[in-house]
C-alpha positions in Angstrom: 6.3 84.2 -2.9 7.6 85.8 0.3 7.7 82.3 1.9 10.0 81.1 -0.9 12.3 84.0 -0.5 12.6 83.5 3.3 13.3 79.7 2.8 15.9 80.4 0.1 17.6 83.0 2.3 17.8 80.6 5.2 19.3 77.9 2.9 21.9 80.4 1.6 22.8 81.4 5.2 23.4 77.7 6.2 25.4 77.2 3.0 27.7 80.1 3.8 28.1 79.0 7.4 29.2 75.6 6.2 31.7 76.9 3.8 34.2 78.4 6.3 37.9 77.9 6.0 37.8 75.1 8.5 38.7 71.8 6.8 36.2 69.0 6.8 37.0 66.0 9.0 38.9 63.3 7.2 38.3 60.5 9.7 36.0 59.4 12.5 37.2 58.9 16.1 35.6 56.4 18.4 36.4 56.0 22.0 35.6 52.8 23.9 36.1 51.6 27.5 38.7 49.0 28.3 36.0 46.3 28.7 34.4 47.0 25.3 34.1 44.3 22.7 37.6 43.1 21.6 39.4 45.5 23.9 42.1 43.5 25.6 40.1 40.4 24.6 42.9 38.1 25.7 42.8 39.2 29.3 39.1 40.2 29.9 36.7 37.3 30.0 33.1 37.0 31.0 29.6 35.5 30.6 26.0 36.2 31.4 24.3 33.3 33.3 20.6 32.3 32.7 18.5 29.3 33.3 18.1 28.8 29.5 21.8 27.9 29.2 21.6 25.1 31.7 21.4 21.5 30.4 18.6 20.8 30.7 17.2 24.4 30.7 15.8 25.7 34.0 12.7 27.8 34.3 13.9 30.6 36.6 14.0 34.4 37.0 17.6 34.1 38.4 20.5 35.4 36.4 24.1 36.3 36.9 27.3 37.7 35.5 30.8 36.3 35.8 33.8 38.6 35.1 37.4 37.4 34.8 40.6 39.3 34.3 43.7 37.3 33.5 47.0 38.9 34.6 49.6 39.9 32.0 51.6 36.7 32.7 48.7 34.5 32.1 49.2 32.7 35.4 46.4 34.1 37.7 42.8 35.3 37.4 40.9 37.9 39.4 37.2 37.1 39.3 33.8 38.4 40.4 30.6 36.4 40.3 27.3 38.4 40.6 23.9 36.8 40.9 20.4 38.1 41.3 16.9 36.8 42.0 18.4 33.5 43.1 17.7 31.5 46.2 19.6 28.8 48.2 22.9 29.1 46.4 25.2 26.4 47.6 28.1 26.2 45.0 29.4 27.8 41.8 32.2 26.6 39.5 33.9 26.8 36.2 33.2 23.6 34.3 34.8 22.1 31.1 32.1 21.6 28.6 30.9 23.0 25.2 27.7 24.8 24.8 24.8 22.4 25.2 26.8 19.7 27.1 27.7 19.2 30.7 31.2 18.6 32.0 33.4 18.3 35.1 34.3 21.0 37.6 37.7 22.5 36.9 37.7 25.5 39.2 35.7 26.4 42.3 34.3 29.9 42.6 31.9 29.7 45.5 32.9 28.8 48.0 36.3 29.3 46.6 37.6 26.0 47.8 36.7 22.4 47.0 36.4 21.8 50.7 33.2 23.9 50.8 29.8 22.9 52.0 27.9 19.9 50.6 25.0 20.6 48.3 22.5 21.4 51.1 20.3 24.5 51.8 18.5 26.7 52.3 20.7 29.8 52.2 18.1 32.5 51.4 17.9 35.0 48.6 21.0 36.3 46.9 21.2 39.5 44.9 24.7 41.1 44.4 28.2 39.8 44.5 28.2 36.1 45.3 32.0 35.6 45.2 35.2 37.4 44.3 38.8 36.5 44.5 41.9 35.2 42.7 42.8 31.8 41.5 45.9 30.4 39.8 46.0 29.1 36.3 49.1 27.0 36.9 48.5 23.4 36.2 44.7 23.9 35.9 43.5 21.8 32.9 40.4 20.5 31.4 41.3 16.9 32.4 40.9 13.5 30.7 37.4 13.1 32.1 36.1 16.0 30.0 33.3 14.6 27.7 34.3 16.8 24.7 37.9 15.7 24.2 39.7 18.4 26.1 42.1 16.1 27.9 45.1 18.0 29.2 44.1 21.3 27.7 45.1 24.3 29.8 42.1 26.2 31.3 42.9 29.4 29.5 43.1 27.6 26.2 39.8 25.9 26.9 38.2 29.2 27.7 39.5 30.8 24.5 38.0 27.9 22.5 34.6 28.4 24.1 34.8 25.1 25.9 34.1 26.3 29.5 31.1 27.5 31.4 30.2 28.9 34.8 27.2 27.7 36.6 25.5 28.3 40.0 24.0 25.4 42.0 21.0 25.8 44.3 19.4 23.5 46.8 16.5 24.1 49.2 17.5 21.1 51.4 14.1 19.6 51.3 13.2 16.1 50.1 13.2 15.8 46.3 15.3 17.9 44.0 14.7 20.0 40.9 11.4 21.2 42.2 11.8 24.8 40.9 13.8 27.9 41.4 16.1 27.6 44.5 16.3 23.9 44.1 18.5 22.9 41.2 21.5 21.1 42.7 22.8 20.3 39.2 22.8 24.0 38.3 20.2 26.7 38.1 21.9 29.3 35.9 24.8 28.9 33.5 26.8 30.8 30.8 29.6 29.9 28.4 32.8 31.9 29.1 33.4 34.0 25.9 36.5 36.2 25.6 35.3 37.6 22.3 32.4 39.5 24.1 34.2 41.1 27.0 
């Protein structure tokens, strides 16, 4: 009996404390960082790169992240490409191509010029920022050689439609190719660029 009285007294005290003159909240407030889902989705772009996304898929522990920020005028892009657990990186690019299909290079990321080194290696282990910089969107299009009908489509429009991807190429420089991690000249890790998720 005493236990019930104590429990009832505690419940009454809580009830009184909750019935103060302070009005109950009428709405919820959420705060999110600038890079959260859908925040500035037209200017923040990105992708997570894995071997599973390559065509054909690659068995590798390597992975990466590509982050792009389009300026307010839509004419230039700041980028950062991060890779980890990857060996013998020789090149990285943005390609035109839908998920599950390969396509042509449209923008070099590493080295950040098409006059970069040939696909030879080895270059050792990479973990961290692989490349960063700025490139222009002016006159950059998914050209007529694109296998998925993107002839003449501006790069930013192709990105928004989910028709571009980033991949990182590796090569150990020895004999045959595609022998395993660190030796996938056609691409070891890949990710579709998706503005909806960054």
